[in-house]
LOFI-25551 format. One record per residue: x, y, z of N, C-alpha, C in turn; residue number from 0; chain. Coordinates in steps of 0.02 Angstrom, whole numbers, plus 50000, padded with zeros to 5 digits. Each point is the difference from the previous one (the first is absolute). Example, Ala and Ser with C-alpha at 12.3 -4.5 7.8 and 13.67 -1.06 7.14 Angstrom:
BEGIN
PT     n.u     n.v     n.w    ca.u    ca.v    ca.w     c.u     c.v     c.w   seq   mol
PT   50660   49716   50390   49955   50059   50000   50045   50060   50000     0     A
PT   49982   50053   49964   50042   50059   50003   49961   50055   50037     1     A
This chain:
BEGIN
PT     n.u     n.v     n.w    ca.u    ca.v    ca.w     c.u     c.v     c.w   seq   mol
PT   53068   52681   63262   50025   49944   49995   50077   50030   49952     0     A
PT   50054   49975   50004   50053   50018   49974   50025   49953   49951     1     A
PT   50031   50000   49969   50003   49947   49951   50081   50000   50008     2     A
PT   50082   49936   50012   50043   50026   49984   50032   49947   49964     3     A
PT   50039   50015   49951   50019   49979   49928   50115   49985   50023     4     A
PT   50008   49978   50017   50062   49974   49978   50040   50005   49940     5     A
PT   50069   50022   49986   50055   49986   49954   50042   50013   50006     6     A
PT   50059   49969   49981   50077   50020   49997   50034   49938   50023     7     A
PT   49983   49944   50007   50015   49921   50026   50051   49996   49940     8     A
PT   50044   49946   50008   50023   49951   49957   50072   49971   50023     9     A
PT   50033   49974   49970   50063   49967   50019   50056   50058   50012    10     A
PT   50039   49988   50021   50060   50035   50031   50069   49950   50028    11     A
PT   50037   50057   49994   50067   49943   50039   50025   50032   50048    12     A
PT   50016   49970   50055   50011   50034   50045   50071   50058   49995    13     A
PT   49961   50045   50039   50047   50042   50008   49945   50070   49960    14     A
PT   49967   49973   49956   49949   50034   49947   49957   50043   50057    15     A
PT   49963   50031   49933   49939   50054   50008   49975   49983   49976    16     A
PT   49918   50023   50051   49942   49986   49946   49940   50067   50043    17     A
PT   49972   50011   49948   49937   50063   50048   49940   50007   49982    18     A
PT   49959   49950   50055   49937   49972   49987   49958   50076   49996    19     A
PT   49944   49987   49964   49933   50064   50012   49939   49953   50019    20     A
PT   49957   50041   50048   49948   49985   50016   49942   50057   49968    21     A
PT   49964   49985   49957   49940   50053   49986   49946   49973   50028    22     A
PT   49977   50070   50025   49944   50009   50040   49933   50032   49973    23     A
PT   49930   49947   49989   49941   50071   49954   49942   49977   50046    24     A
PT   49939   50004   49990   49929   49998   50048   49999   50081   50022    25     A
PT   50007   49980   50090   49997   50038   50002   50034   50044   50067    26     A
PT   50072   50035   49965   50031   50019   50032   50016   50060   49995    27     A
PT   49958   50037   50002   49981   50055   50034   49977   50019   50070    28     A
PT   50014   49948   50043   50032   49971   50049   50035   50018   50039    29     A
PT   50048   50014   50027   50101   49997   50047   49972   49925   50044    30     A
PT   50072   49966   49931   50000   49911   50040   50076   49994   50023    31     A
PT   50002   49976   50011   50090   49969   50031   49997   49944   49962    32     A
PT   50069   50003   49970   50028   49923   49953   50052   49973   50031    33     A
PT   50012   49928   49979   50049   49984   50023   50015   49923   49948    34     A
PT   50059   49977   50001   50010   49961   49977   50049   49935   50041    35     A
PT   49933   49935   49970   50030   49950   50031   50007   49940   49961    36     A
PT   50041   49932   50017   50025   49951   49966   49997   49950   50020    37     A
PT   49999   49919   49944   49972   49945   49998   50048   49945   50005    38     A
PT   50027   50003   50025   50069   49929   49956   49937   49909   50014    39     A
PT   50031   49975   49940   49954   49957   50012   50007   49951   50050    40     A
PT   49953   49977   50043   50024   49950   50055   49980   50047   50068    41     A
PT   49995   50056   49993   50019   50056   50046   49943   50062   50003    42     A
PT   49990   50017   50072   49951   50058   50009   50028   50051   49965    43     A
PT   49925   50042   49983   50020   50051   49981   50042   50033   50049    44     A
PT   50036   50071   49991   50043   50045   50024   50002   50046   50006    45     A
PT   49998   50042   50040   50000   50079   49974   50069   50037   49986    46     A
PT   50034   50053   49938   50017   50027   49964   50014   50077   50019    47     A
PT   49961   50018   49978   49993   50076   50003   49939   50032   50010    48     A
PT   49980   50037   50021   49971   50051   50002   50002   50086   50020    49     A
PT   49937   50035   49966   49997   50055   49996   49926   50054   49999    50     A
PT   50016   50041   50055   49945   50031   49995   49986   50044   49961    51     A
PT   49896   50048   50011   49982   50004   49922   50063   50055   49978    52     A
PT   50017   50054   50066   50047   50060   49961   50088   49961   49976    53     A
PT   50002   49957   50012   50058   49979   49985   50069   50034   50046    54     A
PT   49961   50002   50044   50064   50048   50071   50007   49950   50040    55     A
PT   49979   49942   50002   50004   49932   50065   50026   49951   49947    56     A
PT   50063   49949   50011   49992   49944   49963   50045   49939   50051    57     A
PT   50003   49940   49991   50001   49957   50053   50029   49926   49965    58     A
PT   50054   49982   50024   50011   49934   49961   50009   49949   50041    59     A
PT   50010   49966   49961   50006   49918   50040   50098   50008   49994    60     A
PT   50021   49964   50056   50064   50004   50038   50038   49959   49926    61     A
PT   49972   49938   49963   50020   49978   49953   50018   50087   49920    62     A
PT   49973   50005   50001   49995   50030   49936   50025   50105   50017    63     A
PT   50012   50017   50051   49999   50050   50034   50062   49999   49958    64     A
PT   50034   50077   49969   50030   50011   49989   50035   49988   49905    65     A
PT   49967   49960   49992   50009   49974   49938   49918   50014   49921    66     A
PT   49931   49994   50067   49957   50018   49968   49964   50064   50024    67     A
PT   49955   50036   49946   49983   50075   50000   49931   49985   49974    68     A
PT   49956   50032   50061   49935   49992   49972   50005   50089   49984    69     A
PT   49913   50030   49978   50012   50063   49959   49924   49992   49970    70     A
PT   49968   50044   49987   49930   50012   49962   50012   50062   49993    71     A
PT   49943   50003   49949   50003   50052   49943   49871   50002   49978    72     A
PT   50011   50056   50070   49926   49975   50011   49946   50043   49939    73     A
PT   50049   50084   49964   49957   49995   49929   50003   49943   49940    74     A
PT   50023   49940   50026   50023   49945   49952   49944   49953   50047    75     A
PT   50005   50002   50044   49969   49956   50046   50041   49929   49997    76     A
PT   50049   50012   49983   50053   49960   50023   50044   49956   50041    77     A
PT   50016   49958   50022   50071   49985   50048   50040   49964   49998    78     A
PT   50039   50021   49994   50089   49958   49973   50043   49960   50055    79     A
PT   50012   49950   49978   50080   49964   50048   50037   49986   49973    80     A
PT   50050   50042   50004   50056   50003   49984   50056   49961   50025    81     A
PT   50025   49926   49949   50029   49952   50058   50091   49990   49951    82     A
PT   50040   50004   50031   50069   50021   49987   50040   49945   50033    83     A
PT   50054   49981   49981   50049   49964   50010   49964   49933   50061    84     A
PT   49936   49972   49927   49990   49943   50023   50017   49941   49987    85     A
PT   49971   49946   50060   50024   49939   50005   49948   49923   50020    86     A
PT   50014   49956   49978   49955   49960   49998   49982   49970   50035    87     A
PT   49978   50032   50064   49967   49976   50034   49942   50050   50004    88     A
PT   50002   50049   49961   49950   50055   49976   49932   49982   49956    89     A
PT   50009   49923   49980   49974   49978   49934   49936   49995   50054    90     A
PT   49952   50008   49964   49914   49996   50023   49944   50032   49967    91     A
PT   49953   49996   50007   49950   50039   49967   49971   50040   50039    92     A
PT   50032   50088   49965   49993   50047   50048   49917   50028   49984    93     A
PT   49967   50018   50046   49944   50039   50001   49985   50078   50007    94     A
PT   49985   50028   50011   49950   50045   50009   49951   50024   50032    95     A
PT   49983   50023   50074   49983   50018   50037   49967   50063   50006    96     A
PT   49930   49996   50009   49974   50079   50017   49960   50006   50044    97     A
PT   50001   50052   50081   49938   49988   50035   49954   50082   49987    98     A
PT   49940   49977   50024   49963   50066   49988   50026   50075   50061    99     A
PT   50054   49977   50028   50022   50077   50059   50034   50022   49965   100     A
PT   50036   50054   50001   50066   50047   49985   50035   49987   50030   101     A
PT   50006   49963   50051   50073   49953   50053   49975   49966   50025   102     A
PT   50022   49935   50031   49985   49953   50039   50033   49995   50066   103     A
PT   49985   49971   50058   50046   49983   50060   50060   49935   49975   104     A
PT   49972   49983   49996   50028   49900   49978   50008   49992   49925   105     A
PT   50052   50034   49976   49998   49996   49923   50040   49916   49955   106     A
PT   50033   49952   50055   50037   49954   50002   49935   49955   49989   107     A
PT   49936   49990   50007   49941   49998   50001   49955   49964   49967   108     A
PT   50010   49906   49938   49966   50017   49959   49911   50040   49991   109     A
PT   49992   49988   50082   49908   49971   50006   50002   50108   50016   110     A
PT   50033   50030   49989   50006   50066   50008   49967   50048   49943   111     A
PT   50026   49964   49942   49986   50028   49934   49894   49951   49952   112     A
PT   49978   50070   49990   49949   49977   49959   49988   49964   49923   113     A
PT   50094   50022   49961   49970   49991   49912   50084   49966   50017   114     A
PT   49987   49948   49924   50066   49972   50012   49996   49968   49901   115     A
PT   50068   50016   49994   50001   49995   49912   50021   49913   49986   116     A
PT   49987   49992   49935   50009   49928   49988   50075   49979   50015   117     A
PT   50041   50023   49989   50080   50000   50035   50029   50008   49925   118     A
PT   50078   49969   49987   50042   50020   49965   50045   49972   50001   119     A
PT   50045   49961   49985   50036   49938   50011   50056   50034   49970   120     A
PT   50057   50008   50085   50072   50023   49991   50053   49911   50027   121     A
PT   50026   50009   49913   50076   49921   50044   50063   50023   49982   122     A
PT   50028   50027   50023   50049   49995   50049   50048   49940   49970   123     A
PT   50065   50001   49948   50041   49942   50008   50068   50007   50021   124     A
PT   50014   49936   50005   50070   50012   50049   50069   49995   49970   125     A
């Protein structure tokens, strides 16, 4: 089992930045790929960004490409999401997710992940 705890959400003005963190605990000795998803009110959960175990492969949704950066520090069992040039449409609850595998074939699909955090709210005002 892996437990995930997100932090770093908050209220920011459009054009601003936030850095989300996701700390993993539990079975962290096994390599695992991780991702960020988000869910806005009344909408389905959507993929945001993916990173494999080594950090050598990252993947982003078109809506955040060029503005968001995913990274990880395996020594700290933590994954980050640096969000720049935030827009009101980025407002959502952001969730981190972990797979039992070091890399996965369809990182944009939520059913590929085995563990989820409780989410952190990001609100971008216009």
